C-alpha positions in Angstrom: 0.3 0.1 0.0 2.1 2.7 1.2 6.4 2.8 1.7 5.9 4.4 5.0 6.7 2.8 7.4 4.4 0.3 8.3 3.7 -0.3 12.7 1.9 -3.4 12.7 1.9 -4.5 16.3 1.4 -8.3 17.5 -0.4 -8.4 20.6 -0.7 -11.9 22.6 -2.9 -12.4 25.4 -0.2 -13.6 28.5 -2.5 -17.1 28.3 -2.2 -17.8 24.8 1.2 -16.3 23.3 1.2 -13.6 20.8 1.8 -13.4 16.7 5.6 -13.1 15.7 6.0 -9.7 14.9 8.0 -8.0 11.5 11.6 -8.5 11.6 11.6 -5.0 12.2 8.5 -3.0 13.7 9.2 -0.1 11.7 9.7 -2.4 8.1 7.8 -1.1 5.0 5.3 -2.1 3.2 7.8 -3.6 0.8 9.7 -5.6 3.7 6.0 -7.3 4.4 4.8 -8.4 1.0 9.1 -9.8 0.3 7.7 -11.8 3.6 4.8 -13.3 2.2 5.7 -16.0 -0.6 9.3 -14.8 -1.4 9.7 -12.2 -4.1 7.7 -9.3 -3.8 3.6 -9.9 -4.9 4.6 -14.1 -5.1 6.2 -13.5 -9.3 3.6 -12.6 -12.2 0.3 -13.1 -12.1 -0.6 -17.2 -12.4 -1.5 -17.5 -16.5 -5.0 -16.7 -17.2 -4.9 -14.8 -14.1 -4.7 -10.6 -13.8 -4.2 -8.5 -10.9 -1.9 -6.0 -11.5 -1.3 -2.4 -8.9 -0.2 1.2 -10.4 0.5 3.8 -8.2 0.5 7.4 -9.7 2.7 9.6 -6.6 3.7 13.2 -6.9 3.3 16.6 -4.6 -0.4 17.6 -4.0 -1.1 19.9 -6.2 -0.2 18.2 -9.2 -3.7 16.4 -9.8 -2.6 13.3 -8.7 -6.2 12.2 -7.3 -8.8 13.7 -10.4 -5.8 11.5 -12.1 -5.9 8.6 -10.3 -9.9 8.4 -10.3 -9.8 9.0 -14.2 -7.5 6.0 -14.4 -10.6 3.9 -12.2 -13.4 5.0 -13.4 -11.7 4.5 -17.2 -10.7 0.8 -16.1 -13.8 0.0 -15.1 -15.7 0.8 -18.0 -13.7 -2.1 -20.4 -15.3 -4.0 -17.9 -12.3 -5.0 -15.7 -12.5 -4.7 -11.3 -11.6 -2.1 -9.4 -10.0 -1.0 -6.0 -8.0 2.2 -5.8 -6.8 3.7 -2.6 -5.9 7.6 -2.0 -3.4 9.0 0.5 -2.6 12.3 0.6 -1.5 14.5 3.7 -3.3 17.5 5.6 -2.1 19.9 3.8 -3.1 22.1 0.5 0.2 22.1 -1.8 3.3 20.5 -1.1 4.3 17.2 0.4 3.7 13.9 -1.2 0.7 12.5 -2.7 -0.1 9.0 -4.6 -3.1 6.7 -5.7 -3.1 3.8 -5.9 -5.0 1.0 -8.1 -5.8 -2.5 -8.2 -7.0 -3.9 -11.4 -8.0 -8.2 -11.8 -10.8 -10.1 -13.7 -12.0 -10.9 -10.5 -13.9 -8.7 -8.1 -11.8 -7.3 -6.0 -12.2 -6.6 -2.1 -8.9 -4.5 -1.1 -5.6 -3.0 -2.1 -2.6 -5.0 -2.5 1.4 -5.0 -2.6 3.3 -4.6 -4.4 2.7 -2.1 -7.7 3.9 -3.2 -10.8 4.0 0.7 -12.2 5.0 3.2 -10.9 4.0 7.0 -12.5 6.8 9.4 -10.7 5.3 13.1 -11.3 8.6 13.6 -8.9 11.7 12.7 -8.4 10.4 12.3 -5.0 7.9 9.6 -5.4 11.0 6.8 -6.9 12.4 7.4 -4.2 9.4 6.7 -1.8 8.1 3.9 -3.8 10.9 2.4 -5.0 10.5 -1.2 -2.2 7.3 -1.6 -2.7 7.3 -2.6 -6.2 7.5 -6.3 -8.2 10.2 -7.9 -10.0 10.0 -6.3 -13.4 7.8 -2.7 -12.5 8.2 0.0 -14.6 9.0 3.7 -13.9 7.6 6.1 -15.4 8.9 9.6 -15.2 10.2 12.8 -16.9 13.4 12.8 -18.8 13.9 16.3 -17.6 14.9 14.6 -13.9 18.3 15.1 -13.5 19.4 12.6 -10.1 17.7 9.7 -11.7 19.9 6.5 -11.5 18.4 4.3 -14.6 21.2 2.0 -13.8 19.8 2.0 -10.2 16.7 1.1 -11.2 17.9 -1.7 -13.4 19.8 -3.6 -10.5 16.5 -3.4 -8.5 15.4 -4.8 -11.3 12.8 -2.2 -12.0 12.8 -0.9 -15.4 13.6 2.9 -15.3 11.4 4.1 -18.8 11.7 8.1 -18.4 9.3 9.9 -21.3 9.3 13.9 -22.5 6.2 14.3 -20.5 6.5 18.0 -19.7 7.4 18.7 -22.9 4.8 16.6 -25.3 2.3 18.0 -21.8 4.3 22.2 -23.0 4.0 20.9 -26.7 -0.3 20.5 -26.7 -1.0 24.0 -24.2 0.2 23.6 -21.3 2.8 21.7 -18.2 0.3 21.2 -16.2 -1.2 18.3 -18.5 1.7 16.5 -17.7 0.2 14.3 -15.5 -2.5 13.5 -18.5 0.6 12.7 -20.3 1.5 10.0 -18.0 -1.5 8.0 -18.0 -1.5 7.4 -21.3 2.0 5.9 -21.1 1.0 3.9 -18.3 -1.8 2.6 -20.9 0.2 1.9 -23.6 2.8 0.4 -21.4 0.6 -2.1 -20.4 -1.0 -2.3 -23.6 -4.7 -0.6 -22.3 -7.3 0.3 -25.4 -6.9 4.4 -25.0 -10.2 4.8 -26.1 -11.6 4.2 -22.7 -9.2 6.6 -21.2 -10.6 9.0 -24.4 -14.0 8.8 -23.2 -13.3 9.4 -19.2 -11.1 13.4 -20.4 -13.9 14.1 -22.5 -16.4 13.6 -20.1 -14.1 15.7 -17.2 -13.1 18.3 -19.2 -16.3 19.2 -21.2 -17.5 22.1 -18.9 -13.8 23.6 -20.1 -14.5 23.7 -23.5 -13.7 21.7 -26.7 -10.6 22.7 -26.8 -9.4 21.3 -23.3 -10.9 18.6 -24.3 -8.9 18.1 -27.5 -5.6 19.1 -26.1 -5.6 16.7 -23.4 -6.7 13.7 -26.3 -3.4 14.9 -28.3 -1.8 14.5 -24.9 -2.6 11.6 -23.6 -2.4 9.9 -27.1 0.9 10.9 -27.5 2.0 9.4 -24.4 0.4 6.1 -25.2 2.3 5.9 -28.0 5.8 6.6 -26.8 5.2 4.1 -24.3 4.2 1.8 -26.7 7.3 2.0 -29.0 9.3 1.4 -25.4 7.5 -1.1 -24.1 9.0 -4.0 -24.8 8.3 -7.0 -23.7 7.3 -5.3 -20.4 5.3 -8.8 -18.7 2.3 -6.8 -17.3 -0.5 -6.0 -19.5 -4.4 -5.4 -19.4 -6.2 -6.7 -21.9 -9.8 -5.1 -22.7 -12.1 -7.7 -22.0 -15.2 -6.3 -24.1 -18.3 -6.3 -23.3 -18.1 -3.2 -21.7 -20.5 -4.7 -18.1 -22.4 -1.4 -16.4 -20.6 -1.4 -13.3 -20.9 1.2 -10.8 -17.2 3.0 -9.1 -18.0 4.4 -5.8 -17.0 5.0 -2.4 -18.0 4.0 1.0 -19.4 7.8 1.8 -21.0 8.1 -1.8 -22.6 4.1 -1.0 -24.0 5.2 2.4 -25.7 8.7 0.7 -27.8 7.0 -1.4 -28.7 4.4 0.9 -29.7 7.3 3.1 -31.9 9.2 0.2 -33.4 5.2 -0.7 -34.7 5.6 2.9 -35.8 8.8 3.4 -33.4 11.0 4.9 -34.7 15.0 4.1 -32.4 16.6 6.9 -28.5 16.3 6.9 -26.4 19.4 9.1 -22.6 18.3 8.8 -19.6 20.8 10.0 -17.8 19.2 7.6 -14.4 16.8 8.6 -12.4 14.8 7.1 -13.3 11.8 6.5 -16.5 12.2 6.4 -16.9 15.2 4.1 -17.4 13.7 0.5 -20.7 12.3 2.5 -22.0 15.9 3.2 -21.0 17.2 0.0 -22.5 14.3 -2.2 -26.3 15.1 0.1 -25.7 19.3 -1.3 -24.7 18.7 -4.8 -28.7 16.9 -4.8 -30.1 18.3 -2.2 -32.5 20.6 -4.5 -33.7 17.7 -6.8 -33.9 15.2 -3.9 -36.1 17.7 -1.6 -32.9 17.4 0.7 -32.7 20.3 3.3 -28.7 20.2 3.9 -26.7 22.6 6.6 -23.2 24.1 7.0 -24.1 24.2 10.8 -21.1 26.7 12.3 -19.9 23.8 14.5 -20.5 20.2 15.6 -22.9 21.0 18.5 -25.1 23.2 16.4 -25.2 20.1 14.0 -26.3 17.5 16.0 -29.2 19.8 17.8 -29.6 21.1 14.2 -30.8 17.4 13.3 -32.2 16.5 16.1 -34.5 18.7 16.0 -35.5 18.4 12.5 -35.9 14.8 13.7 -37.9 16.1 16.4 -40.3 17.6 13.6 -41.0 14.3 11.6 -37.9 14.3 9.2 -35.8 11.3 8.2 -32.4 13.0 9.7 -28.6 12.8 10.0 -25.2 14.0 10.9 -21.7 13.5 9.0 -18.6 14.3 11.5 -15.3 12.0 12.3 -14.4 10.9 16.0 -13.1 14.4 16.9 -17.1 16.3 15.5 -18.5 13.6 17.0 -16.6 14.0 20.2 -18.4 17.5 20.5 -21.4 16.2 20.3 -21.7 13.8 23.2 -24.1 15.5 25.4 -26.9 16.6 22.4 -26.5 12.3 22.0 -27.3 11.8 25.1 -30.3 14.5 24.5 -31.4 12.6 22.0 -31.4 9.4 23.8 -33.6 10.8 27.0 -36.5 12.9 24.4 -35.7 9.6 21.9 -35.7 11.5 19.1 -34.7 9.5 16.3 -31.5 10.1 14.5 -28.4 8.9 12.7 -24.9 10.0 13.1 -22.2 8.6 10.5 -18.9 8.7 11.8 -16.1 8.5 9.8 -13.0 7.6 12.0 -9.7 9.2 11.3 -6.3 8.6 13.4 -6.5 10.7 16.9 -6.5 12.3 19.3 -6.6 15.6 19.3 -6.6 16.5 15.6 -4.7 13.3 15.4 -4.1 12.3 11.5 -7.1 14.5 10.0 -6.9 12.6 6.5 -5.8 9.0 7.7 -7.4 5.6 9.0 -7.8 4.2 12.2 -10.6 1.8 14.3 -10.2 4.1 17.2 -13.8 4.9 17.9 -15.3 2.0 19.1 -15.9 1.6 22.4 -16.1 5.1 22.9 -19.0 4.8 20.2 -21.0 2.5 22.4 -20.1 4.5 25.2 -20.0 7.8 24.4 -22.2 10.9 26.7 -23.2 10.2 30.0 -25.2 7.9 31.7 -26.9 4.8 30.2 -29.2 5.2 27.3 -30.1 2.5 24.2 -28.2 3.1 20.6 -27.7 0.8 18.1 -24.0 0.9 16.6 -23.4 -0.4 12.9 -19.6 -0.9 11.2 -20.7 -1.9 7.6 -17.1 -3.8 5.6 -17.7 -2.7 2.5 -18.9 -0.4 -0.1 -22.6 -2.3 -0.8 -22.6 -2.8 2.9 -22.7 0.9 3.4 -26.0 1.5 1.7 -27.9 -0.9 3.3 -26.6 -0.1 6.7 -27.9 3.7 5.2 -31.4 1.7 5.3 -30.8 -0.1 8.6 -29.3 2.9 10.5 -32.3 5.2 9.6 -35.2 2.1 10.1 -33.7 1.4 13.7 -33.6 5.5 14.5 -37.4 5.5 13.7 -38.3 2.8 14.9 -36.7 2.3 18.4 -36.7 6.3 18.3 -32.9 6.7 19.4 -29.7 7.5 18.1 -27.9 5.1 15.7 -24.2 5.2 14.9 -22.8 3.9 11.9 -18.8 3.5 12.2 -17.1 4.0 8.8 -13.5 5.0 8.6 -11.0 7.4 5.8 -10.7 3.9 4.3 -14.4 3.2 3.3 -15.5 6.7 3.1 -12.7 7.2 0.5 -11.2 3.7 -1.5 -13.4 3.5 -4.8 -14.4 -0.1 -5.9 -16.3 -1.6 -8.4 -20.3 -3.0 -7.8 -22.1 -4.3 -9.8 -25.8 -2.4 -10.0 -27.4 -5.3 -8.3 -25.0 -4.6 -5.2 -26.9 -1.9 -4.5 -30.6 -3.5 -3.8 -32.9 -0.7 -4.4 -35.9 -3.1 -4.5 -35.3 -3.9 -1.4 -35.7 -0.9 0.4 -38.7 -0.5 3.2 -39.2 2.2 5.9 -40.4 1.4 9.1 -42.3 3.7 10.7 -44.2 1.1 12.6 -44.5 3.3 15.9 -44.7 6.5 14.8 -48.4 7.1 14.8 -50.1 8.6 11.7 -52.8 11.3 12.0 -55.6 8.9 11.3 -53.8 6.3 14.4 -54.3 9.6 16.5 -57.6 10.5 15.5 -59.3 7.3 17.2 -56.7 7.4 20.4 -59.8 7.8 23.4 -57.8 8.9 26.9 -55.0 10.8 27.1 -52.1 11.0 24.4 -48.6 9.4 26.6 -45.3 10.3 25.2 -43.2 8.0 27.3 -45.9 5.3 27.7 -44.6 2.9 29.5 -44.6 -0.7 27.1 -43.2 -4.0 26.9 -40.9 -3.8 24.9 -39.8 -0.1 26.0 -41.1 1.5 22.4 -43.5 4.2 23.5 -45.8 5.5 20.8 -44.7 8.2 18.7 -46.5 11.4 17.0 -45.3 13.9 15.2 -45.9 17.5 16.9 -49.1 19.4 15.4 -52.2 17.0 16.5 -54.7 18.5 18.7 -54.8 15.0 20.4 -51.0 14.9 20.7 -50.2 17.5 22.6 -46.9 16.2 24.7 -44.3 18.2 27.1 -40.4 17.4 26.1 -37.4 18.2 28.1 -34.2 16.4 28.6 -34.9 16.5 32.2 -35.6 12.7 34.0 -39.4 13.1 33.5 -42.8 11.4 33.8 -45.0 9.0 30.9 -46.8 12.9 29.2 -43.1 14.5 29.3 -43.3 16.2 32.7 -40.0 17.1 34.2 -40.2 14.1 37.5 -37.0 13.1 40.2 -39.5 10.5 42.1 -37.7 7.2 42.4 -40.4 5.0 41.3 -40.8 7.4 38.4 -37.3 7.5 37.2 -37.0 3.5 37.5 -40.3 3.2 35.2 -38.6 5.7 32.6 -34.8 3.8 33.1 -36.5 0.4 32.5 -38.4 1.4 30.1 -36.0 3.7 28.0 -32.7 0.3 28.6 -35.5 -2.3 27.4 -35.1 -1.2 24.1 -31.7 -2.5 23.5 -33.4 -6.2 24.8 -36.2 -5.5 21.7 -33.3 -4.2 19.6 -30.7 -7.6 19.7 -33.1 -9.6 17.9 -32.5 -7.5 14.7 -28.6 -7.4 15.9 -27.4 -9.9 12.6 -24.3 -12.0 13.9 -21.0 -12.5 12.9 -20.6 -13.5 8.6 -18.0 -16.3 7.9 -15.6 -16.4 4.6 -13.4 -19.8 3.8 -13.2 -23.0 4.9 -15.3 -24.4 7.3 -12.3 -26.6 8.5 -9.9 -23.9 9.2 -7.1 -23.8 11.1 -6.9 -20.4 12.3 -10.3 -17.9 12.2 -9.3 -13.5 11.4 -11.6 -12.0 13.6 -12.8 -8.8 12.0 -15.4 -6.1 12.2 -15.8 -2.8 9.8 -14.0 -2.2 7.0 -11.1 -4.2 7.5 -13.4 -7.2 6.2 -11.6 -7.0 2.8 -7.9 -7.2 4.0 -8.6 -10.1 6.0 -10.7 -12.3 2.6 -8.3 -11.2 0.4 -5.9 -12.9 3.2 -7.9 -15.6 3.7 -7.7 -16.0 0.0 -4.1 -15.7 -1.0 -3.3 -18.2 1.4 -5.5 -21.3 1.0 -4.1 -20.9 -2.7 -0.8 -20.7 -2.0 -0.5 -22.5 1.3 -3.7 -24.9 1.5 -2.4 -28.0 1.7 -0.9 -27.0 5.1 -2.9 -25.0 7.6 -6.6 -23.7 6.2 -7.9 -20.0 7.7 -11.2 -18.1 7.2 -12.4 -14.7 8.8 -15.8 -14.0 11.3 -16.1 -10.8 10.5 -18.7 -8.8 12.6 -21.1 -5.3 11.5 -24.1 -5.2 14.3 -22.2 -4.6 17.3 -24.0 -2.6 19.8 -26.4 -4.4 21.7 -24.3 -6.7 20.5 -25.5 -10.2 19.1 -24.6 -12.0 22.2 -26.6 -15.3 21.7 -26.1 -15.1 17.8 -22.3 -14.8 18.0 -22.4 -17.3 20.4 -23.6 -19.8 18.6 -20.6 -19.3 15.9 -17.4 -18.8 18.6 -17.5 -22.8 19.2 -16.5 -23.3 15.5 -13.4 -21.9 16.0 -10.2 -23.6 16.4 -7.7 -20.3 16.8 -9.0 -17.0 16.9 -6.7 -14.2 15.4 -8.4 -10.3 15.5 -7.2 -8.3 13.1 -8.0 -4.3 14.4 -6.8 -0.6 13.3 -6.3 0.7 16.1 -3.8 -0.1 19.3 -5.6 -1.6 21.7 -7.9 -4.4 20.2 -11.1 -2.5 21.3 -13.2 -5.4 19.2 -11.3 -7.9 21.1 -11.8 -6.5 24.7 -16.0 -6.1 23.6 -15.8 -9.4 22.1 -14.4 -10.8 26.0 -16.7 -8.4 27.4 -19.4 -9.8 26.1 -18.4 -13.7 25.2 -16.2 -14.3 27.8 -14.5 -15.7 24.4 -10.8 -14.4 24.4 -8.4 -14.0 21.3 -5.5 -16.1 20.8 -3.3 -13.5 19.4 -4.0 -9.9 17.5 -2.9 -8.0 15.1 -3.0 -4.3 15.5 -2.5 -1.8 12.6 -2.8 2.1 13.9 0.0 4.3 12.2 -2.9 6.1 10.0 -2.6 3.7 6.6 -4.6 0.7 6.2 -3.7 -2.6 6.5 -3.0 -4.5 3.1 -3.5 -8.6 2.6 -0.1 -9.5 2.4 0.6 -7.7 6.1 -2.1 -9.1 7.9 -0.5 -12.7 6.3 3.1 -11.8 7.7 2.1 -11.0 11.2 -0.1 -14.1 11.6 3.0 -16.6 10.2 3.5 -19.4 12.3 0.0 -19.3 14.0 -1.5 -21.7 11.3 -0.5 -25.8 11.9 1.0 -26.9 8.8 -0.2 -30.8 8.1 1.6 -33.5 7.8 
């Protein structure tokens, strides 16, 4: 993934011992890749398969992200499967950024190391990523770079490909188009049909006029021809599968936004905070056509209070934020729990504490989300693992919030929020969307009400009948103090016990709807990876890699959790006996899910794999960390 030092931390319990860590805790990602199956990448792709990675690197402001997203879209249009991640610093200009694209002829669930083609828009890019290149990989760079040692690259078993990229760009109008020339060169080097890139360029630059479109097309074509002529026997090529199946290229935030729209979301408030910002931006961009009210609040406290107000008025409402913004919202979160107003909070996690790593990824907010705000009140916590699960999680979150009249927290993270993945249209299941408003009374139901309306009526399942303000038979008080069934402030012992027990019974009721963990991989595996949320993809790819390469020995599977609170205890206890030996894989320091699992079931994992440097964990890193944990059968 990145040649930044990937500190994967192995923590074993004193009772069972830990997994073996990397030889050097600060080893670059290339060392991780090398440790799996000999040479980086396990040599070249097997005949009849395609699985290649390409990285575009340069300074902020050089169009690294736009180039990567454009090439990703072009690859998907040809019928190939793609998975892309972006790595950028929290500054507007300067500093190294890169965009990594993985392409294959099968569905992908994670990025993977090493890289087969490196597009270097700066000389620094070559130095940073050199150790993460596969044998016979190519480095495309401008021939004007003065400090690139081509012979040193060859000694590193890498092919240098210096081309007049800047000159080509200037010839057709501006050096700014150097990244376009480089994309054309990458396509030419891999003998990829340039028509798909051309179609994306026409789309992306159409608003700037025909002159700009034609200039970029000329640049990409010349780059393609230069690299094609110089390619020689380059081993990593991209076929044109033809057929052009219709696929979407989405990241988690966009998929969640689509799910929120399908679920009937009508109000979104936010104080933009990376990596949750693109979710809010999408809702703002489509607000008018979809009939959604969006509010850029002055701060996070105002944002959640607005959303709670909208929820009280009957609108399905949402907040998009990250851990720092969520920290400011916790008092209002408790207010929503006390007054029993539905609201959905999307928390896209990043490295903390404080400002931490604003543009990086982490899974450090799990226990915080479950226990945030003072006192005890019901809340539901979900953590989807894939792009298509983000869509479904949005629909479920809004239904849960309204049905149980309580906050629902959805934990995403930078990796899931920002990576692009190609999905088939039927993965986004619009036809399955249902709106659950069973506990919200209609005006017709209120018309038939005989007797007083009790907003906080004590019920067997803890869910009181909810009425939207405005009906003459449903006038009630709402207060953040403890209150009686009518909503009036009360500190009486009997009333406190009644209302507290009523609210908390919602957890028992909701637990029946919480999904248990799901399996992937062979049932008879010797080792199980336990994961939650976005680590599903890397763990799934690790399972496939391991069982393909070492299946004749021990075998590997995974157990994945998406519904985290109320914890699905019974469903989990039914699966745990199937585990022979377990390793929890988490992107945090303290193995928060492993702690939650032990707290709720008594089950203790045998070891953990932890990564907390802000970069997403790659399948190869997981395999390196669990080496020695899987018994090899004679």
